[in-house]
LUMFI-890978 format. One line per field, with one value per residue (C-alpha): residue in one letter; residue number from 1; x, y, z. Coordinates in steps of 0.25 Angstrom, whole numbers, plus 5000, padded with zeros to 4 digits. Layout:
// residues N
rest: (A;...)
nr: (NUM;...)
u: (X;...)
v: (Y;...)
w: (Z;...)
END
This chain:
// residues 428
rest: (M;G;L;A;F;I;R;V;I;Q;I;G;I;K;S;L;M;L;H;K;M;R;S;L;L;T;M;L;G;I;I;F;G;V;C;S;V;I;A;M;L;A;I;G;E;G;A;S;Y;E;A;Q;E;A;I;R;K;L;G;S;R;N;I;I;I;R;S;V;Q;P;P;K;G;Q;S;A;A;D;S;K;R;T;Y;T;A;T;Y;G;L;K;T;N;D;V;A;H;L;M;E;T;V;S;T;I;E;R;T;L;A;K;R;R;Y;R;L;E;A;R;H;G;Q;R;K;A;A;C;T;V;W;G;T;E;P;H;H;L;Q;M;S;Q;A;R;L;I;K;G;R;F;L;N;E;N;D;E;R;Y;R;S;N;A;C;V;I;T;D;S;L;A;Q;E;L;F;P;A;E;E;P;L;D;G;M;V;K;F;N;N;K;D;V;F;V;V;V;G;V;I;Q;E;T;G;S;A;Q;A;R;A;P;G;G;D;T;A;G;E;A;L;D;A;N;I;Y;I;S;L;K;S;A;H;A;R;L;G;T;L;F;L;E;R;S;A;G;G;Y;S;R;E;R;V;E;L;H;E;L;V;T;E;I;D;A;V;E;N;V;E;A;T;K;S;S;I;A;A;A;L;K;K;S;H;P;K;Q;D;Y;E;I;I;V;P;L;E;L;L;R;Q;A;E;Q;T;K;R;I;F;N;I;V;L;G;S;I;A;G;I;S;L;I;V;G;G;I;G;I;M;N;I;M;L;A;T;V;T;E;R;T;R;E;I;G;I;R;R;A;L;G;A;R;K;Q;Q;I;V;T;Q;F;L;V;E;T;I;V;L;S;I;G;G;G;L;V;G;V;V;L;G;V;A;L;P;F;A;V;E;H;F;A;E;M;K;T;I;V;T;I;P;S;V;I;L;A;F;L;I;S;A;V;V;G;V;V;F;G;V;Y;P;A;R;R;A;A;D;L;D;P;I;E;A;L;R;H;A)
nr: (1;2;3;4;5;6;7;8;9;10;11;12;13;14;15;16;17;18;19;20;21;22;23;24;25;26;27;28;29;30;31;32;33;34;35;36;37;38;39;40;41;42;43;44;45;46;47;48;49;50;51;52;53;54;55;56;57;58;59;60;61;62;63;64;65;66;67;68;69;70;71;72;73;74;75;76;77;78;79;80;81;82;83;84;85;86;87;88;89;90;91;92;93;94;95;96;97;98;99;100;101;102;103;104;105;106;107;108;109;110;111;112;113;114;115;116;117;118;119;120;121;122;123;124;125;126;127;128;129;130;131;132;133;134;135;136;137;138;139;140;141;142;143;144;145;146;147;148;149;150;151;152;153;154;155;156;157;158;159;160;161;162;163;164;165;166;167;168;169;170;171;172;173;174;175;176;177;178;179;180;181;182;183;184;185;186;187;188;189;190;191;192;193;194;195;196;197;198;199;200;201;202;203;204;205;206;207;208;209;210;211;212;213;214;215;216;217;218;219;220;221;222;223;224;225;226;227;228;229;230;231;232;233;234;235;236;237;238;239;240;241;242;243;244;245;246;247;248;249;250;251;252;253;254;255;256;257;258;259;260;261;262;263;264;265;266;267;268;269;270;271;272;273;274;275;276;277;278;279;280;281;282;283;284;285;286;287;288;289;290;291;292;293;294;295;296;297;298;299;300;301;302;303;304;305;306;307;308;309;310;311;312;313;314;315;316;317;318;319;320;321;322;323;324;325;326;327;328;329;330;331;332;333;334;335;336;337;338;339;340;341;342;343;344;345;346;347;348;349;350;351;352;353;354;355;356;357;358;359;360;361;362;363;364;365;366;367;368;369;370;371;372;373;374;375;376;377;378;379;380;381;382;383;384;385;386;387;388;389;390;391;392;393;394;395;396;397;398;399;400;401;402;403;404;405;406;407;408;409;410;411;412;413;414;415;416;417;418;419;420;421;422;423;424;425;426;427;428)
u: (4797;4804;4816;4806;4798;4811;4815;4801;4804;4818;4812;4801;4812;4821;4810;4808;4823;4823;4814;4819;4812;4798;4798;4802;4791;4780;4784;4783;4767;4769;4780;4772;4759;4764;4772;4758;4751;4763;4763;4749;4745;4757;4753;4739;4741;4751;4741;4730;4740;4742;4727;4724;4734;4729;4717;4723;4730;4715;4713;4705;4699;4695;4683;4685;4673;4676;4668;4663;4660;4646;4642;4642;4631;4633;4625;4629;4624;4631;4643;4644;4640;4647;4643;4648;4648;4649;4649;4658;4662;4661;4669;4657;4656;4667;4664;4649;4656;4664;4650;4642;4651;4658;4667;4676;4687;4693;4692;4701;4694;4702;4699;4707;4710;4717;4727;4741;4751;4764;4777;4784;4784;4782;4768;4760;4745;4741;4731;4728;4722;4715;4717;4718;4730;4726;4729;4742;4737;4724;4733;4745;4755;4766;4773;4787;4790;4786;4771;4757;4746;4743;4730;4736;4736;4720;4717;4724;4722;4736;4744;4751;4752;4758;4762;4765;4781;4779;4773;4783;4793;4785;4783;4796;4806;4819;4814;4809;4793;4792;4788;4786;4775;4764;4753;4741;4734;4744;4736;4736;4751;4752;4766;4772;4773;4774;4777;4770;4771;4758;4758;4750;4737;4728;4716;4719;4718;4706;4693;4687;4702;4703;4718;4717;4731;4738;4747;4745;4752;4753;4745;4744;4739;4733;4723;4709;4705;4717;4711;4697;4702;4713;4708;4694;4683;4679;4684;4684;4684;4682;4674;4668;4659;4661;4666;4663;4665;4666;4667;4671;4676;4680;4685;4688;4685;4694;4688;4694;4686;4689;4689;4691;4678;4670;4672;4661;4650;4657;4656;4641;4639;4648;4639;4627;4633;4638;4624;4615;4625;4630;4617;4624;4634;4644;4656;4661;4664;4677;4681;4695;4691;4680;4691;4702;4692;4689;4703;4706;4695;4700;4713;4707;4701;4711;4722;4712;4711;4725;4728;4718;4725;4738;4734;4728;4743;4747;4735;4742;4755;4748;4743;4756;4762;4751;4753;4770;4767;4757;4768;4777;4770;4769;4783;4788;4778;4790;4796;4784;4783;4797;4795;4782;4789;4799;4790;4785;4772;4761;4764;4779;4774;4764;4775;4785;4777;4770;4784;4788;4774;4775;4791;4786;4776;4783;4797;4787;4780;4794;4798;4784;4786;4799;4794;4781;4788;4798;4787;4779;4792;4796;4783;4782;4798;4795;4779;4777;4767;4764;4766;4765;4769;4762;4766;4754;4752;4766;4762;4749;4756;4767;4756;4746;4759;4762;4748;4745;4758;4753;4739;4743;4753;4745;4737;4750;4756;4745;4745;4760;4757;4745;4753;4753;4768;4768;4761;4772;4783;4777;4777;4788)
v: (5288;5275;5285;5296;5285;5280;5294;5296;5283;5288;5301;5295;5285;5297;5305;5294;5291;5307;5303;5289;5289;5294;5284;5273;5277;5277;5264;5257;5257;5249;5240;5237;5235;5225;5218;5216;5212;5200;5197;5197;5188;5179;5177;5175;5164;5156;5157;5152;5142;5137;5137;5129;5119;5115;5113;5104;5096;5091;5086;5092;5078;5076;5080;5080;5075;5080;5076;5088;5089;5091;5104;5099;5101;5115;5112;5110;5096;5092;5098;5090;5077;5065;5063;5058;5065;5056;5064;5065;5055;5040;5028;5024;5038;5034;5022;5028;5039;5030;5022;5034;5044;5039;5050;5048;5040;5038;5045;5046;5046;5050;5052;5064;5063;5074;5066;5069;5061;5056;5050;5047;5062;5069;5072;5081;5084;5078;5075;5060;5055;5040;5041;5029;5024;5031;5045;5049;5046;5057;5067;5076;5069;5064;5051;5055;5040;5027;5024;5029;5020;5009;4999;4990;5001;5004;4991;4986;4999;4998;5010;5016;5030;5041;5055;5067;5072;5084;5075;5065;5077;5081;5066;5059;5072;5063;5049;5043;5044;5029;5019;5029;5028;5039;5039;5047;5052;5043;5029;5025;5023;5021;5020;5029;5022;5036;5050;5059;5073;5082;5094;5102;5095;5101;5092;5101;5113;5111;5117;5110;5103;5107;5107;5116;5116;5105;5104;5102;5090;5083;5072;5056;5047;5033;5023;5027;5013;5015;5028;5022;5011;5016;5032;5029;5038;5045;5059;5063;5077;5084;5094;5101;5092;5081;5074;5074;5062;5062;5051;5054;5041;5052;5066;5065;5059;5063;5060;5060;5062;5056;5069;5083;5087;5078;5084;5093;5083;5072;5082;5082;5067;5066;5075;5068;5055;5059;5066;5055;5049;5064;5070;5082;5082;5080;5082;5093;5090;5098;5100;5104;5107;5116;5122;5124;5132;5142;5143;5146;5156;5163;5164;5172;5181;5182;5185;5197;5203;5203;5207;5219;5223;5223;5231;5241;5245;5245;5257;5263;5262;5268;5279;5282;5283;5291;5299;5302;5304;5315;5323;5320;5327;5339;5339;5338;5347;5357;5345;5341;5355;5357;5342;5345;5359;5351;5343;5331;5326;5323;5308;5307;5315;5304;5293;5299;5299;5285;5279;5285;5279;5266;5264;5267;5254;5245;5248;5246;5234;5227;5229;5225;5213;5208;5212;5205;5192;5194;5197;5184;5175;5182;5181;5164;5164;5171;5170;5155;5159;5154;5162;5162;5173;5172;5178;5184;5192;5197;5201;5207;5216;5221;5224;5231;5240;5244;5247;5256;5264;5266;5269;5278;5285;5289;5301;5308;5306;5312;5322;5327;5325;5336;5346;5360;5361;5376;5375;5364;5372;5382;5373;5378)
w: (4676;4683;4687;4693;4700;4707;4710;4717;4726;4730;4734;4741;4749;4751;4758;4767;4771;4774;4787;4791;4804;4799;4788;4798;4809;4797;4794;4807;4806;4793;4798;4811;4802;4794;4805;4814;4801;4798;4812;4818;4806;4810;4823;4820;4809;4818;4828;4818;4814;4827;4830;4817;4817;4831;4824;4813;4822;4826;4812;4801;4799;4813;4822;4838;4847;4860;4874;4881;4896;4898;4908;4922;4932;4939;4951;4965;4965;4952;4958;4970;4965;4958;4944;4932;4917;4907;4892;4881;4870;4872;4864;4859;4850;4843;4837;4835;4826;4818;4815;4812;4806;4793;4790;4803;4800;4816;4829;4840;4853;4866;4881;4888;4903;4912;4920;4927;4922;4931;4927;4939;4948;4934;4931;4922;4918;4905;4895;4895;4882;4879;4864;4854;4846;4833;4840;4834;4820;4824;4831;4829;4839;4835;4841;4847;4853;4857;4851;4853;4858;4850;4848;4859;4870;4867;4867;4879;4886;4888;4898;4886;4883;4875;4881;4873;4872;4882;4893;4890;4893;4906;4912;4906;4906;4908;4903;4891;4892;4884;4894;4905;4915;4916;4927;4926;4940;4947;4943;4928;4922;4908;4899;4890;4876;4867;4867;4856;4853;4851;4842;4851;4856;4847;4853;4867;4859;4849;4855;4868;4871;4887;4889;4900;4909;4902;4891;4878;4875;4888;4884;4885;4877;4881;4873;4874;4880;4891;4895;4896;4903;4913;4915;4913;4907;4920;4925;4939;4944;4958;4959;4970;4980;4971;4958;4943;4935;4920;4910;4897;4887;4875;4876;4861;4849;4838;4823;4810;4798;4784;4776;4781;4772;4782;4794;4797;4792;4801;4812;4811;4811;4824;4831;4826;4829;4843;4846;4850;4861;4866;4865;4877;4865;4875;4865;4854;4840;4834;4821;4819;4804;4807;4818;4808;4801;4810;4814;4799;4800;4812;4808;4796;4804;4814;4803;4797;4811;4813;4800;4802;4816;4811;4796;4805;4809;4794;4792;4803;4796;4784;4792;4798;4784;4778;4791;4788;4772;4776;4785;4775;4763;4772;4775;4760;4754;4750;4744;4736;4732;4726;4719;4713;4709;4701;4694;4702;4699;4709;4704;4709;4724;4725;4721;4731;4743;4739;4740;4752;4759;4750;4757;4770;4770;4761;4769;4783;4777;4774;4789;4793;4786;4791;4806;4803;4799;4812;4822;4821;4821;4835;4840;4837;4843;4856;4858;4854;4844;4830;4820;4804;4795;4782;4769;4765;4778;4774;4761;4766;4776;4767;4756;4767;4771;4755;4754;4765;4761;4749;4754;4765;4756;4744;4752;4756;4743;4735;4746;4742;4728;4728;4734;4726;4723;4723;4739;4742;4738;4747;4758;4771)
END
C-alpha cells in the first residue's frame, strides 16, 4: 500500500514536470496571493505599531489636559477691534487638582510659545516650552550632554535653556552648543545648558497637538517661571483691521495617576474638579490608555480588512488551479482510461490529481512565503516605513494556500476518477 501510494505521487509530480511553464503560471496565483497576505499584514502591523508606540510614549498612567482656544467672534466688529481672549488652564488649577483628586501622584505643567530662535546669523523656527525640572522623568527625552533645568532655574527664573539635538545641529553646526547663546525674537537671550534627544515628540502626535509647519523635535525648554516672567502669558496676533490678543497661562498639564486601573475613574474626577472654574470647558482631556485601546481595536479591524483583501487573491489562485486541472482532465482522458483498464482504482486516480494540485499550491505557498517575508524588508529599506512580519501571518498564509489547493483540486480529481474507462479509451 505504501509503495503504491508513493508511485501515485511520483506519477503526479512527473505529470506536472511535463508542462513546466503551465505549472509555473498556475502557481503564480498562489505565489502572489501568499506574498500579498504576508506583506500587507506586515505593513499594517508596522503602521499600527508606530501609532501605538506614539500613544505609549504619552504614558499609560498619564492623563493629559490641554487648553482649547474658544471660537473667535465672526462679526466685522469683532475682527476690527482689539480684544484679549483669556482661556485655558491656570496655574491655580494645578494646586486645585492635587488637593481634590487623591489618585494624582504628580503633575507637569507646560506653556508653549511659537518663536524664532537665533544664534549669530543662523535662525530656526521652533517651539519653546516653559516646563518644570522633572520634565525628563515624565517624558521620553534623554539627556545627551550638559544638564537639564533644575530647581534653582525655576526659583530664580534663570535664562538657562535646554535644546534638542537636531536643533543644536541646526543652530550650532560647527561649534559646541553648551554655553552658547540663543536669542528669541531678537530680544530674549538664553544660555544653552544641556542637549536632549527626543524619541519622536509624542506630545505633538497626540490628538489635539498643533504641529503644522514645524519639525517634531525642534524644541527648546526653559523653566516655567522663566517663561511667564520673560516671555509672558500674552500672545499678540495681527489680524485684518486690528489685533487679537490671547492670554494663556498653561497650554498643557500632564497628570500621572497612581495606578493604571484608576486612570478612567480619575478622568471623571478631573473633569468634575475643573468644571466650576472652567464653565466654558476651554480645555480637553486626553487619556492615552483609551487611545491605546482604540488603536488596538483599529489594528484588529485593519488586519481583518487587509487579510480579507489579500485572501481574495488566494481564492483567485485556487480558481486558476481548478481551471487548469479541469483542462488537464480533458487532455488526459485517454490516459485515465488506460490506467483504469489496467486496474487502477478510482481512489488512485483521485490521489494522483490531488497530488498535482497540492504540489502546485504548496510549492506556490513556499515561494510566496519567501517573497512575502522579503518584500516588507524591501519596503522598510526603500520607503522607510516600519513593517513587522509575524509568524502567525506566515503560517496562516501558507495553510490557506494548502487548503485552497485541496479544496479546488477535489472536484477535478473526482471528475477524473468518475470517467467511464470504456468511453475514456475511445477518446481521441
